[in-house]
C-alpha positions, 0 to 999 in steps of 0.5 A: 797695948800689951805684948807677951814674950816667951823666951828661954833667954829673958835677960836679953830683953832687960836692956831693950825694954829700958831703951829708946821709944820702947822705954818711953812708951812703957813709961807713958803707959802706952805699952806693957811688955811681959817676958815669960821664961819657958824654962820655968815650965820644963818638967824636970829639975834641969829645966830642959827645953830641948831634945834630940830629934826623932829620926836623927839628924844634927841639932836640937829641937825645942820640946812641945811641952814647956812651950805650950805650958808657958803659952797656956799660962798666960791668961791674957794672950790675945793672938799668938805668933811663933817667930819662924822662917816659914811665917808671913813676912813682916813689913810695915803694913803688918806692923800697923796691923799688930799696933791696932791690937790690944794684946799679942803674944810672941813665941821665940824659937831656938836651936834647930827649930821647934817641935812641929806640934807647937804650931798647932797652939799658935794663931800665926807665924811671922818671919822678918826675912829670908835668913837664919838667926840663932833664935826668935829673940832679935826678930821679936825685938824688931817687931816690938820696936816697929809696933811701939813707934806706931802706938799713938803718943809713943813718938813725940811728933806723929808727922815723923812716923807718917813720913817714914820709909814704907808708910806711903809705899816709898822710901823716905827722901834724903834728909840733911842737918847742920852743917850746911856745907861739909867738905864741899858737899852742900845741902840742896838749896831748896831745903834752905829756901823756906818755901814749904810747898817747894820743899814738899814737892822736892821731897816727894820727887826725891822719894820716888827717885830713891825708891826707883833706884834702891827698891824698884819692887816697891813701885807698882 
């Protein structure tokens, strides 16, 4: 899979692409991430990508020209997505949908917002939640990592992905590791029993219980 990223702060992705699952997916040839600096497509020597809004008001707006020129410079961009507060809410189902695509392009906004005309040049908009960040770079990293771990071969044990929260519409069950007892708090005996049928049943019951307690909205 190839993911193109358009940003005015490409160095933010330098360590990200060299870390964890994203790095391993890249090394295995499963994922290719290319970051384009939209400042390279500005029309002046100052590499200006933002300006004051028409009609007045606080904040700066990303200009349509450098963004669209950067987007159109990518020969193979697949479906393009603008990170935006008004976009489709990103969730596990959306991540799985994106993981099936060969190429996608993610456009990171900044400042107060983007020139409205930019929306005419992308296929869709994505939001990762109802809150505001300084730009689309962090949401883009969220999307990339979420998608990367779904790519076949990216995670060593596929069962680890299949049992994650949201994969079956529930939160994951409680998990424990060594030591068996910590400050009087003991690992549930069923997990030490070796009875895999009972362990599976217990984990299912606990997943339902936890989901009802923490995310009742997921129970339909």
